[in-house]
VEXMARMAR-588626 format. One record per residue: residue in three letters; x, y, z of N, C-alpha, C in turn. Coordinates in pm, whole numbers, plus 32768, in hexadecimal, padded with zeros to 4 digits. Layout:
N
ALAXYZXYZXYZ;...
***
This chain:
337
MET80547F8880008000800080008057807D8000;ASN802E80E17FB58079815E7FAD803E81C8800A;HIS809682188046806B828A809680AE83098062;ARG80648378806A809983F8803B80DF844080AE;ILE815A8469809381AB84AE80F781B4854180CE;THR8187859A81258188862A810881E686708168;THR824286C0813282A2870881848269878F81AE;GLU82AE87D2820982808854823C827588BD81CE;ASN82C988B5816782C3891780FB826A88EB8088;GLY82168885809E81B3885C803C81E287F97FD4;LYS826087CF7FD88291876A7F7A825A86E17FA2;GLN824A868A7F3F820F86077F5B825D85977F16;PHE825A85237F52828884AA7F11823584367F47;VAL824083C27F0981EF834E7F2E824A82E37F6C;CYS821882A37FD38267823C8017821081C1802F;ARG8245814C800B81FD80D08025820A80AB80BA;THR81B0805980E981B6802E8175822C7FD38191;ASP82697F9B812682D87F3E813B83607F808124;GLN83658006811783E58049810583F180BF8164;THR846C80E5817F8482815681D9846A81DA818F;LEU8454824281DE843F82C681A384BA82F38155;LEU853182D5818985AC82FB814485B882B480BE;ASP85A0823280BB85AA81E6803E8546821B7FD7;ALA84CC82388003846782697FA6848D82F17F6C;ALA84BF83497FC284E583CF7F94855683C67F2E;LEU85BB83777F4B862C83697EEF860283287E6D;GLU85A982C87E75857782847DFE853182E57D9F;GLN84F2834D7DD884A983AF7D8784FA842F7D72;HIS857F84217D7D85DE848C7D5E85CD85057DB9;CYS859D84F07E348599855B7E98861B85597EE6;PHE863585C57F2F86B185CD7F7C869285D78010;ILE86CE857E805F86CB858380F1875B856F811F;PRO878F85C28178881685AA81AC881F851E81E7;GLN888A84D681CA8894844C81F989258427820F;GLY893783C1826289BB8388827589AE82F28267;CYS899082AE82D78977821F82D088E7820682A8;THR88BB818982AC882E8169829187F6811082FE;ASN883181148375880280BB83E087EE81028465;GLY87E28188846287C281D184DB883581EE8537;VAL88B281DF8507892781F5855C895982858554;CYS896582BC84DA89A4833F84CB894983B284F4;GLU88C6839E84F388648401851D886B848284CA;VAL888184728447888484E483EC87FB84FE83AE;CYS87B28496838B873484A3834186BD84B183A0;TYR86C5851383F9865B851F845D86008596843E;GLY85898593847985298600846D84B385E684C8;ASP8447862F84B383D38624850A836085DB84C5;LEU8315859085138297855684E6822985B0851B;ILE81E685F984C18183865D84E880F7862184EE;GLN80DB85C58492805885848491806484FC844F;GLY801D84998488801E84138452806683B084AB;SER80728333847C80B082C884CA811D82828479;ILE8189826084BD81F782168480821D81A284DB;GLN8264814284A1829A80D284EE833180CE84DA;LEU837B80CB8549840C80C4854284398034852F;ASN84B78021850A84E87F9884F484EE7F488575;THR84DE7F8B85E884D87F458669844C7F108685;GLY83EB7F36863183617F0F864683107F7B868C;GLU83527FE186C2830C804D870882BB80A086A6;VAL824280C486CE81E98118867D81E581A386B9;LEU81FA820A866481F18295868E817D82D78646;THR812D8324869180B88366865880B883FA867F;ALA8097844E861F808B84DE86388002850E8606;PRO7FC985798647800385C386B77FFD8572873A;PRO804B859987A080AA8609879E812085ED8743;ILE81678657871C81D8864986C1824285ED86FD;GLN8270858F86AB82DE853786D1835E85718695;GLU83BA859A86E9843385DD86B984A5857B86A1;ASN850085A58648857D855C862E856484CB8603;VAL850484BB85A984EB8437856F855684198507;LEU858D83A1850885F1837984A485A883358430;TYR85AD837483BC855D8345834B859682C88309;CYS861182A68327864B822D82EC861781AE832F;ILE85D681BC83A485A2814583E9850B81528403;ALA84C881AE83B9843A81C783CF83EA81A58352;LYS837E815883668324813582F98299816D8318;PRO8250819B82B181CE81DB82CA815E817682E1;LEU81078196833E808D8149835380148194831E;THR8025821983097FBB827182D47FFD82D9827A;ASP7FAC832E823D7FE283A681FE802483F9826C;LEU808F8441824880DC848882AC80F1851B8287;HIS80FC856E82F0812D85F782E481AC85FD8336;VAL821B861F82F5829D8616833782EB86998328;GLY834A86AC837F83A5871E8377843286EA8362;ILE845886DA82E384DB86A082C28540871082AF;LYS85AD870D82F88613877582EF865487748265;ALA865A87EA822586A187FD81A5866887A88135;PHE85E78783813D85AB873180D485A4877E8051;ARG85C5873A7FE385B387747F5D856B870F7F06;GLY850C87427EB684C086EC7E5D851086C07DE4;PRO84D486707D8B851B863E7D15855986AE7CC3;GLY85DA86A67CAE861D87067C598634878F7C94;GLU860D87A57D11862188287D4E86B3883D7D72;PHE86E588B47D53876E88D67D76877089207DFB;LYS87E089197E3E87F289617EBB87F589F77EA1;LEU87AA8A427EF187A88AD47EE388328B0A7F07;GLN88688B617EB188ED8B977EC988F18C2B7EA5;THR894C8C747EE489638D007EC589ED8D0D7E86;ILE89F28D4E7E108A6C8D577DC28A858DEA7D9F;ALA8B028E137DA88B298E997D798B558E8D7CE8;CYS8B068EC77C8D8B1F8EBA7BFE8B5D8F397BC4;GLN8BB18F267B628BE68F977B168B7A8FC97AB6;ILE8B6B904C7AAC8B0C90877A4D8B55909B79C8;GLU8B36904679678B7E904A78E88B4190AC7885;GLN8ABB90B778868A7B9107781D89F191347849;VAL89D191B1782B894A91E6783B892D923677BC;GLN88D39206776988B9924976EA8823924E76CF;PRO87F492BB768D876592C4766F873B925F7603;LEU86C892227617868E91C875B48620920C7564;ASN85E2927075A0858392C8755C857B934975AC;TYR850D938F75A48503941275E584FB940B767D;ASP84D3939A76B884C59394774A84F593117788;THR853692BB773B85639239776C85F9922A7756;PHE863C91F877BE86CC91E677BA86F0915277C3;GLY8755912C7778878F90A87784880890AF77DF;VAL880E90577842887A905878A488C28FD1789E;ARG89448FD8789E89968F5D789D89F08F5E7917;LEU89DF8EF8796C8A2F8EE879E58A898E6D79D5;LEU8AFA8E707A1A8B578E007A148B7A8DD47AA2;ALA8B588D577AC18B778D217B468C0D8D087B53;PRO8C418D097BCD8CD18CF07BE08CF98C657BB0;ALA8D768C597B878DAA8BD67B638D9E8B787BDA;GLY8D708B007BC08D5F8A9F7C2C8CDB8AA77C73;LYS8C858B0B7C4F8C018B177C8A8B978B1E7C1D;GLN8B948AB67BCB8B358AB27B5E8AA78AB87B94;PRO8A558B177B6789CD8B227B9A89798AA97B72;GLU89308A737BD388DA89FF7BBA88498A2B7BB9;PHE88038A0D7B4D87768A2E7B43873989DC7AD2;HIS86B589D67AD1866C89967A6586328A017A09;ALA862589E1798A85EA8A3E792B855E8A647959;GLY85458AE7796484C48B19799084C78B557A1B;GLN85338B407A6685398B747AEE85668C067AF0;TYR855D8C447B6785858CCF7B7485E98CDE7BE6;LEU861F8D587BF0867E8D787C5B86568DFB7C9C;GLU869C8E1F7D05868A8EA17D44870D8EEE7D3F;LEU87098F6A7D0D877C8FC27D14877F90017D9F;LEU87F7900C7DD88808903F7E60886590B77E5E;PRO8832912D7E3B888791A47E3988A191D97EC7;GLU88E1924E7ECE891092817F4E88A192BB7FA6;ASP882792CB7F7387BD93047FC68781929E8027;GLY87AE92208020877F91BA807B86FF91748050;ASN86C5919D7FE1864B915E7FAE866F90F47F46;SER860C90A37F21861F903E7EB985BF90597E47;TYR85ED903E7DCC859F905D7D55859D8FE37CF9;PRO85278FA47CE885218F297C99851B8F437C02;PHE85668EF17BB785648EF77B2585758E6A7AEE;THR85298E4C7A8585338DC97A4585B98DBD79FD;ILE85F68D487A0686728D2D79BE86518D15792B;ALA86938D5F78D2866E8D60784486C98D0977EF;CYS87048CA2782A87588C4777DC87508BBD781B;ALA87718B5A77CC877D8AD2780187FE8ACA7852;PRO880A8A6A78AD88898A5878F288FB8A49788E;GLN895F8A9F789989CC8AA078368A4E8ACE7877;GLY8A828A7D78CD8AFE8AA1790E8AEC8B0F7974;ARG8B3F8B76796C8B408BE079D08AE38C5579AC;VAL8AA78C5579378A5C8CC8790689CD8CCA793A;ILE899E8D40796189138D56798788E08DCF7937;GLU88708DBD78F588368E2A78A487B08E5378E0;LEU87958ED678E287178F0C791486DF8F6F78AF;HIS865A8F8078AF86178FE9786385CA903F78C8;ILE85ED90BE78D185B291167937856B918A78F3;GLN84EB9197790F849A920278D5848D92757938;VAL84A292EF7907849C9366795B842893BC792B;HIS83B493AB796A834093FC794B835094887986;SER830E94E7794A8309956E798282C995677A0C;GLY830D959B7A7082D795987AF882FC951D7B47;ASN833E94BA7B07836894417B4E83F1945C7B8C;GLU83F294937C04846E94BC7C4484C894467C67;SER848D93D47C8784DD935E7CAB853193307C34;ALA84F093227BC0853892F67B4985A0935E7B1F;LYS857D93DE7B2B85DC94487B09865794417B64;TYR8640942A7BE486AF941F7C44870993A97C21;ILE86CD93377C01871B92BF7BE2877392D67B66;ILE873B93117AFE878993297A8587FC938A7AA3;GLU87E193F07AF1884C944E7B1688BB94077B61;GLN889693AE7BBD88FB93647C08894C93097BAC;LEU890992C77B50894E926D7AF389AB92BA7A96;GLN898693347A7489DA93867A1D8A5193C37A67;GLN8A4293D57AEA8AAA941A7B368B0A93BD7B7F;GLN8ADA93467BA48B2B92EB7BF58B7792887B9C;LEU8BDB92497BD68C2791E27B918BF191567BAD;THR8BB491467C238B7E90C47C4A8AF290D57C85;MET8AAA90687C898A2590667CC58A0F8FDD7D04;ARG89E18FDB7D7F89C18F5B7DBF89398F2B7D8F;VAL892F8EA97D7988B08E6C7D5188948DF57DAB;LYS88148DE07DC987E88D697E1387978D147DB4;MET87B98C947DAA87798C3C7D4887938BA97D6D;PRO87418B4E7D2E86D18B677CD4864D8B687D20;MET85E78BA37CE485638BAC7D2184F88B8C7CB9;GLY84818B687CEA84108B527C9283F48AC07C76;ASN83758A9F7C7483498A167C58831A8A037BC9;CYS831F8A6E7B7982F88A647AEC83778A517A9A;PHE839F89D77A89841889BE7A3A8405893F79E9;LEU8461892F798C845A88BD7932845B883C7983;PRO83F787E5797283F3876879BF8475871A79B0;ILE849C86DA7A1E8519868E7A1D8512861E79B6;GLU84A285DB79B18490856F7952844585A478D8;ARG847E85927862843C85C277E883B1858477D8;ASN839C850D780F831B84CC780282AC8519784A;ASP82D1857878A0826D85C978E48229862A7885;LEU826686437812822F86A177B081DF86577746;LYS81718693771D8125865F76AC8172867D762B;GLN8144864475BD818D86557540818986E4750D;ASP811B872B7529811087B875048118880D7582;VAL8177886B7585818C88C275F9816D895275D0;LEU810B898D761480E58A1875F981348A737656;LEU817E8AD0761E81CC8B31766B81898BB9765A;ILE81458BE776C380ED8C5B76BA81258CCB7710;ALA814C8D3A76D181928DA4771A81628E2D76F1;ALA816B8E89775281538F17773881D18F63775F;GLY81FC8FC3770C826D9018772D82EB8FCA774B;THR832B8FE977BE83A78FA577E283918F167814;GLY83148EE9781482FA8E5B782A833F8E0677C2;PHE83668E47775383B48E0276EB84348DC67725;ALA846C8E04778D84E98DD477C784DD8D4377F5;GLN84708D247839845C8C9B786A844F8C3A77F5;MET84078C62778D83F58C0B771984788BF776CD;LYS84C98C5E76C8854D8C53768885A18BEA76CE;SER85A18BEC775385EC8B8A77A085BE8AFC7780;ILE853B8AE9777B85048A64776085238A3676D2;ILE85148A90767185308A6E75E685C18A4575D6;GLU861C8A93761086AA8A73760486CA89ED7645;ALA868F89D376B986AD89567700868188DC76B0;ILE860888E3767985D68872762B8624886375A9;SER864488D47569868D88D074EB871A889A74FD;ASN875888B9757087E2888F758A87ED880175BE;ASP877D87C675E3877E8741761E878E86D875B1;ALA8800869975AD881B86357546880385A77576;SER87CA859875F087BB8513762B875584BE75E1;ASN86ED84FC75AA868684AE75638646850874FA;ALA86928524749186678585742C85E6855D73E7;THR85CC84DB73DA855584AF739184D584C273E0;ALA84E084D37465846884DD74B98451856B74EB;LYS849485CD74B28481865674E083F3868574C3;PRO83B686CC7523832F86FE750A8330876F74A5;LYS82BD878A746A82AD87FA740E828C8877745F;LEU82DA88E0744B82CB895A7498828089C37447;HIS821E8A02748681CB8A68744481CE8AE6749A;LEU82138B4E746A82238BC974B681BA8C2F748F;PHE81698C5874F181048CC274E081328D387534;TRP815E8DA474F1819A8E167537814C8E957515;VAL81188ED7757D80C48F4C756881088FCA759D;GLY80FA90367551812890BA757B80C291227552;LYS80CA91977590806C9201756C808C923874E2;THR810D924974C4813A927A7442819E92177408;PRO81BC921F7385822191C6734B82A991D17390;GLU82CD924973BD834E925D73FC835892167482;ASP82E691FB74C182E891B27540831A9123752F;LEU831190EE74B683469068749983DB9079747A;TYR8428909274E184B290C474D38513905C749B;SER84EC8FDD749D85418F73746284F78F2D73F1;ASN84AB8F7A73A684598F42733A84B08EFA72D2;GLU85238F3572B1857B8EF6724E85B08E717280;GLN85D28E6A730186028DED733A85978D807331;ALA851A8DA4735284AD8D44734A84958D1672BB;GLN849F8D73725E848E8D4F71D184FD8CF171A2;THR85778D0871D285E78CAF71B085CF8C2471E6;TRP859F8C1A7262857F8B96729A85198B4E7242;GLN84B68B99721284508B5B71BC848D8B2B7139;GLU84E48B7C70FD85268B557080857D8AD97094;GLN85B48ACB710C86088A56712B85B689DB7150;GLY853389EC715684DC897C717884D4895D720C;LEU850189BA7261850089A172F1847989BE7330;ILE84308A1D72F983AD8A44732F834E8A6972BF;GLN82CE8A7272E1826B8ABA729282528B3C72DC;TYR82598BAB729682578C2E72D881DA8C7C72B0;TYR81938CB1731781198CFD730281258D84734B;PRO815A8DEB730781608E70734580D88EB37342;ILE80B78EF873AF80328F3673BC80468FC673EC;VAL800B902673A7801290B373CD7F8690E773E3;ARG7F72912774557EEB915274797EC591D87439;ASP7F27923174257F0A92B573EE7F1A92B07357;THR7EAD92A773107EB29299727E7ECF931D7238;ASN7ED9938972847EFA940C72487F91941F723A;GLN7FDF93BA725B807193C6725980AF938471DE;GLY806693807172809C934870F880AB92B270F9;TRP80519270713E805791DE714D7FEC919D70F6;ASP8016913F70A07FB490FA704B7FA99067706E;GLY7FE3904270E27FD98FB871107F638FA4716C;TYR7F698F3C71BF7EFA8F1B72187EF18F80728A;SER7E788FA872AC7E64900973187DF18FE17375;GLY7DBD8F6873637D4C8F3C73B57D788EFD7438;LEU7D1E8EB274777D3A8E7074F67D918DF574DF;ILE7DF28DE275397E4B8D6E752D7DFB8CEC7530;GLU7D998CE5758B7D4F8C6875997D058C457519;ASN7CD38CA874D17C8E8C8D74537CF08C5873EA;LEU7D688C9273E87DCE8C63738A7DF58BD373A8;ILE7E048BB374277E288B2A744D7DB98AC97429;LEU7D3E8AEE74457CCE8A9574287CBA8A7F7393;GLU7CE58ADE73417CDE8ACC72B07D3F8A617280;ARG7DAC8A4F72C97E1889F7729B7E20897272E5;PHE7DDE896973597DE588EE73A77D5988C073CC;THR7D33884E73997CAE881873B67CB287B57429;GLU7D298785744D7D37872474BA7D95875C7525;LEU7D6187B975737DB587F975D87DDF87997648;LYS7D99872A76567DC186C776BB7E4B868E769C;GLN7E75869B76207EF6866775F67F6386D175FC;CYS7F48874176437FA687B0764B7FD387CA76DB;SER804E87F776EA807D88357765808588CB774C;ALA8085891B77B6808989AC77A380D889EF7812;PHE812D8A4E77EB81738AA77847813C8B337833;PHE81208B7A78A080EA8C02789A81488C6078E5;CYS81608CD878AC81AE8D3D78F481758DC778D3;GLY813F8E07793981028E8A792A80BE8EAF79AD;SER806B8F1479AA80238F3E7A237FBC8ED47A49;PRO7F8F8ED37AC87F288E737AF07EAA8E7C7A99;ASN7E7D8EF47A797E078F027A247E1E8EC5799B;PHE7E948EDB79647EB88EA378E27EB68E0B78E8;VAL7EF98DD3794B7F078D4279547E818CFF796E;TYR7E378D2E79D47DBA8CEB79F87D4F8CFC798D;GLY7D508D6E79497CEE8D8178DD7D008D1D786E;ILE7D7C8D0A78427D968CA977D87D848C1B780A;LEU7DB18C0178857DA38B7A78BE7D118B5078C2;ASP7CBA8BA878F17C2B8B8678FA7BF18B657871;ALA7C148BB6780E7BDF8B9F77887C0E8B197750;LEU7C8C8AF777677CC28A7C772E7C978A00777B;THR7C8D8A0A78007C5E8995784C7BCB89797830;ASN7B8089DF78117AF489C977EB7AE9897C7769;ASP7B52898077187B52893976997BAC88BE769A;GLY7BCF888D77117C10880C77177C9E8808774B;LEU7CE2887C775A7D69887977917D63884C7823;ASP7DB787EB78487DBA87B678D07E17880B7925;GLN7DE4884379947E35889E79E57EAE88597A22;LYS7EAB87D67A317F2087917A677F9587957A06;ASN7F7987B879887FE387C77924800A8859790F;CYS7FE188B1796B7FFB8940795F805D896E79CB;PHE80B789C979A7812089F77A0181298A8E79FC;SER812F8ACF7A7181428B5F7A78816B8B877B05;ASP81C68BE87B1081E98C1E7B9481728C647BD4;VAL81138C927B83809B8CD47BB780508C787C16;PHE80538BF77BFD800B8B987C5280408B9B7CE1;ASP80BF8BC37CF380FB8BCA7D7880ED8C537DB8;TYR810E8CBF7D6D810E8D427DAF80878D887DAA;ALA802A8D587D577FA38D927D577F3C8D237D48;PRO7F3B8CC37DA97EDD8C537D9F7E4D8C807DB1;ARG7DF58C397D707D678C547D827D3C8C1A7E09;SER7CDF8C617E4B7CAF8C317ECD7C528BBA7EB9;
***
């Protein structure tokens, strides 16, 4: 029988009644600090917050009250559990780290968006998954989140930063990047990233972005395109990128090149038709529904404001898109009640 194990930070894995919590976690590519596997080193310990377990001695522990310092290498579940595992990381999660990066380049991409290139120190290659974000840590003591705009590629980190009129935070960050030689970053963050197993993706992947949401899609496109492990099973990528004006699509030529190379199908969308645009200007969801009749066979990544994401999500799930195949940071920082 299987039991669901839920950690304090909401991560989950499944454990059979005939295996220990440590064995189950490792089997599912989770991380728990460990030394031995017989309860001697006392490294893999944590709290049992709710549920019942049986130790290898035959003793049964039940919470509440909380059972502290449980050794997971000698504990098997009797029920679903809520546990407090020290330093637990889910499948494919990297350890959060703070790195002082060299600022290599800050250049305009259009009238209000800048491309930033950071370089991590030698020997401290940044670890992240395509689609994740980081926090810039300037001297004011605050943190500023930005999506990483490249696939993992050695020491390089790329960002796209938009500076709206009146957006003092973004203006401050760009000024700091232009004036300083280094910038500390904390990474990686975010649960909207390329699944560890390619089989988690459907054959058609919809990449839906507004404005600098393109950065997240760029990271995903590059990661899948660069992956030579199973070239014949790569999913088909469909990029839907919306801007108010044509100039807002600041990497339009790059997207067009990807399409010419056969890496993606590209659908640029401009909302203001008075800007000399003769392409598509309607709703993204209508464009998608025109081209996909079996949305159950699609995965989707969304990057934009909560209103943007939930509006399109509702329209597409009403026509068959399964929300379990949908990924967005909005689901975490602006969840629906």
